[in-house]
C-alpha positions in Angstrom: 0.0 0.0 0.0 2.8 2.4 1.0 4.5 1.8 -2.4 1.2 2.5 -4.2 0.8 5.8 -2.3 4.4 6.9 -3.1 3.9 6.1 -6.8 0.7 8.2 -7.2 2.1 10.9 -5.0 5.1 11.0 -7.2 2.9 11.5 -10.3 0.8 14.1 -8.5 3.8 16.2 -7.6 4.6 16.3 -11.5 1.1 17.0 -12.5 0.9 20.8 -13.6 -2.8 21.3 -13.1 -2.2 20.5 -9.2 0.1 23.4 -9.1 -2.4 25.5 -10.8 -4.8 24.7 -8.3 -2.6 25.4 -5.5 -1.5 28.8 -7.0 -5.4 29.9 -6.5 -4.7 29.5 -2.7 -1.7 32.0 -3.1 -3.5 34.9 -4.5 -2.1 37.3 -2.0 1.4 36.5 -3.1 0.7 36.3 -6.9 -1.6 39.2 -7.5 1.4 41.5 -7.9 2.2 39.7 -11.0 -0.8 41.1 -12.9 1.2 44.4 -13.3 4.5 42.8 -14.1 2.8 40.5 -16.7 1.2 43.5 -18.3 4.5 45.4 -18.3 6.3 42.7 -20.1 3.7 41.9 -22.4 2.9 38.3 -21.0 -0.8 37.4 -21.5 -1.3 34.6 -19.1 -3.1 33.8 -15.9 -1.1 34.6 -12.8 -2.1 31.2 -11.6 -0.9 29.1 -14.6 2.5 27.3 -14.9 5.2 29.5 -16.1 8.5 28.8 -17.8 10.9 30.3 -20.3 8.8 28.9 -23.2 6.3 31.5 -22.5 8.7 34.3 -23.3 9.3 33.0 -26.9 8.5 35.1 -29.8 9.1 38.5 -31.4 7.1 40.5 -28.8 9.6 39.5 -26.0 12.8 40.0 -28.1 13.3 43.4 -27.2 12.5 43.0 -23.5 14.8 40.0 -23.4 17.8 42.5 -23.9 17.1 44.3 -20.7 19.5 42.3 -18.7 21.7 43.7 -15.9 24.0 46.3 -16.9 26.9 44.6 -15.2 26.4 41.6 -17.5 27.6 43.8 -20.3 30.1 46.0 -18.6 33.8 46.0 -19.2 34.3 47.6 -15.9 32.3 47.5 -12.7 33.0 51.0 -11.5 31.6 54.2 -12.5 27.9 53.9 -12.3 25.9 56.1 -9.8 25.9 54.4 -6.5 29.5 52.9 -6.6 30.8 55.6 -4.3 28.2 54.4 -1.5 29.6 50.9 -1.6 32.0 49.7 1.2 35.5 49.9 0.2 35.9 46.1 0.8 33.0 45.4 -1.6 34.4 48.0 -4.1 37.7 46.0 -4.1 36.4 42.6 -4.3 33.8 43.3 -7.2 36.5 45.2 -9.2 38.8 42.1 -8.9 36.6 39.5 -10.0 33.0 40.2 -10.9 32.9 41.2 -14.5 35.3 38.4 -15.6 34.4 35.6 -13.2 31.0 36.3 -11.7 31.8 36.2 -8.1 33.3 38.2 -5.2 34.7 37.1 -2.0 34.5 39.2 1.0 37.0 38.1 3.7 36.0 38.5 7.3 32.9 40.4 6.4 31.1 39.4 9.5 32.9 39.4 12.6 33.4 36.2 14.6 31.3 37.4 17.7 28.2 38.0 15.3 28.6 34.7 13.6 28.8 33.0 17.0 25.4 34.7 17.7 24.1 33.6 14.6 25.0 29.9 15.2 23.4 30.1 18.7 20.2 31.7 17.1 20.0 28.7 14.7 20.4 26.2 17.7 17.6 28.0 19.8 15.2 28.1 16.8 16.0 24.3 16.1 15.1 23.6 19.8 12.0 25.4 19.7 10.8 23.8 16.6 10.5 27.2 14.7 12.8 25.9 12.0 13.8 22.3 11.1 15.5 20.5 8.1 13.4 19.9 5.0 12.7 16.7 3.3 16.2 16.3 2.1 17.5 16.4 5.7 20.3 18.8 4.9 18.6 22.3 4.4 16.8 24.6 6.9 14.6 26.8 4.7 13.6 30.5 5.3 15.3 30.7 8.7 16.0 34.4 8.0 12.4 35.1 8.6 12.5 33.6 12.1 15.7 34.9 13.8 16.8 38.6 14.3 20.6 37.9 13.4 19.6 35.6 10.4 17.6 38.5 9.3 20.5 40.9 9.8 22.5 38.7 7.4 19.7 38.6 4.7 19.2 42.4 4.9 22.8 43.4 5.4 23.0 46.9 3.9 26.4 46.4 2.4 25.4 43.2 0.6 22.0 44.6 -0.5 23.6 47.7 -1.8 26.2 45.8 -3.8 23.5 43.6 -5.4 21.2 46.6 -6.1 24.3 48.2 -7.8 25.1 45.2 -9.9 21.6 44.6 -11.2 20.5 48.4 -11.6 17.3 47.4 -9.9 16.4 46.9 -6.2 17.1 43.3 -5.0 15.1 41.7 -2.2 15.8 38.4 -0.3 13.5 35.7 -1.6 14.9 32.5 0.3 17.5 31.6 2.7 19.0 28.0 3.2 21.0 27.1 6.3 23.3 24.0 6.4 24.8 22.1 9.2 26.6 19.7 6.7 27.5 20.0 3.1 24.9 19.7 0.5 27.3 17.7 -1.7 25.2 18.9 -4.5 26.5 18.5 -8.2 27.3 21.5 -10.3 24.4 23.7 -11.3 23.3 27.2 -11.9 20.7 28.7 -9.6 18.9 30.1 -12.7 17.3 26.6 -13.3 15.5 26.9 -10.0 15.1 30.7 -9.4 14.6 32.4 -12.9 13.7 35.8 -14.1 12.4 37.5 -17.2 14.4 39.4 -18.4 17.1 37.1 -17.4 19.8 37.7 -14.8 18.0 39.5 -12.0 18.8 36.8 -9.4 22.0 36.6 -7.2 23.3 34.9 -4.0 25.2 35.7 -0.8 26.8 32.6 0.9 28.2 33.0 4.4 30.6 30.8 6.2 29.3 30.1 9.7 32.6 28.4 10.7 36.1 27.9 9.1 35.6 25.3 6.1 38.2 23.3 4.8 38.8 20.4 2.4 37.3 17.6 4.4 34.0 19.3 5.1 32.5 19.2 1.5 33.3 22.9 0.7 31.7 24.8 -2.1 33.3 24.5 -5.7 32.7 27.0 -8.4 33.6 27.5 -12.1 34.9 31.0 -12.6 33.4 32.8 -15.8 30.9 30.2 -16.3 28.2 32.9 -15.6 28.9 34.1 -19.3 27.6 30.8 -20.7 24.0 30.8 -22.2 21.4 30.1 -19.5 20.4 26.3 -19.4 16.7 26.2 -19.4 14.1 23.6 -20.0 14.4 23.8 -23.7 18.0 23.2 -23.7 18.0 19.6 -22.2 15.7 16.6 -22.4 13.8 17.0 -19.1 11.1 14.5 -20.0 8.2 16.7 -19.5 5.0 17.5 -21.3 2.2 20.0 -21.5 0.6 18.3 -18.4 3.4 16.6 -16.5 6.7 17.7 -15.2 9.5 15.3 -16.3 10.4 12.4 -14.1 14.0 12.9 -12.9 14.1 16.1 -14.6 16.8 17.5 -12.2 19.0 14.4 -12.7 18.8 15.0 -16.5 19.8 18.7 -15.8 22.8 17.7 -13.6 24.0 15.3 -16.4 23.6 18.0 -19.0 25.7 20.3 -16.8 28.4 17.7 -16.4 28.5 17.3 -20.2 28.8 21.0 -20.5 31.7 21.2 -18.0 33.6 18.6 -20.0 32.7 20.0 -23.5 33.8 23.6 -22.5 36.8 22.2 -20.4 35.8 24.3 -17.4 38.1 24.2 -14.4 36.6 24.2 -10.8 38.0 26.2 -7.9 37.5 24.8 -4.3 36.4 27.5 -1.9 38.3 27.2 1.5 37.0 30.0 3.9 37.2 31.4 7.3 34.2 32.1 9.6 32.5 35.2 8.6 33.6 35.3 4.9 31.0 35.9 2.2 30.9 34.6 -1.2 28.7 36.7 -3.7 27.9 35.0 -6.9 26.0 35.7 -10.1 22.8 33.7 -10.7 24.2 31.9 -13.7 27.7 30.9 -12.2 28.0 27.1 -12.0 28.7 25.9 -8.5 28.2 23.0 -6.2 29.7 21.3 -3.3 32.3 18.4 -3.3 31.8 15.1 -1.2 32.8 15.2 2.5 35.9 13.4 3.3 35.1 13.3 6.9 31.3 12.8 7.9 31.9 13.7 11.6 32.5 17.3 10.6 29.9 20.0 10.0 29.9 22.6 7.4 27.8 25.4 8.9 26.8 27.9 6.4 24.0 30.1 5.1 23.0 31.2 1.5 20.5 33.9 0.8 19.0 34.2 -2.8 17.9 37.5 -4.0 15.3 38.4 -6.8 14.3 41.7 -8.2 10.6 42.3 -7.7 10.8 44.6 -10.6 10.9 41.7 -13.1 8.9 38.4 -13.5 10.2 35.8 -11.1 9.5 32.0 -11.4 11.0 28.6 -11.1 12.1 27.1 -14.4 12.5 23.6 -13.5 9.0 23.2 -11.8 7.5 25.8 -14.1 5.7 27.7 -11.2 5.5 31.4 -10.6 7.5 32.5 -7.5 5.6 33.1 -4.4 7.7 36.2 -3.1 6.9 37.8 0.3 8.0 41.4 0.0 9.3 41.8 3.4 9.1 45.5 4.6 12.7 45.5 5.7 15.2 47.2 3.4 
């Protein structure tokens, strides 16, 4: 009986009309899309499935060029607002953002503050206000539950930097806290968190302890952000007009591995100290390597940012994003 339930639940999770019905219960979060759809010329119900295929055609071609100015820049300096960024952020962005798609802020958060963040996570876990998701490795949206976690997500220096890079206001959409490495294979966040026009998503990853080679550290591919976005029409996801593809993400991962081989991309492993921050472009390929010692933790937190000024959705699962526009910031 359990196997039968699992079988049909798996199919239901892939059934697009089920998401359509669920979206009707989320009107409060989706109603803002009416104005955005009109702005960008998308004639579609705000409750309907949404993917990159909906933005094909001549009517979207000019809009599609409205990508972040920093994606087209040869120098990251000189735009209004540069003078307001912290010197550390200016230096890091100048060194690596345009050519490599990331910036490393060493010692950005002090050790005492990070200790308080870790204590807050423990307290929220004990009180059952947060918990691991179904994968057992990720704590989702904790920034909405803890003061110090929120201070990371809404850090003025980080938010100012992302606003500057995108040329639009960016807001936290999601946070994920890790106790252990995700050991996730290389991917681009744009397959999960997507925008039209493309590129208005970025992330900030914070080391909540020193992280070395045995803890399953992050691994990234410099300059991979310049590659074409890998979306559902780029690989065989196995879906249809009614069903999402079975094992679609596995097919995506395999496509990325082939891309890495074909382009001879070379990874860099990120060894960091507590309080370091890694900013990355939404199309930068990254993942986490296998843990050599499973008795070790890899405490960290990532915050993903969207611009509420563009259409935000989830390409792989073909759903409009449910964005809670927090009043902070």
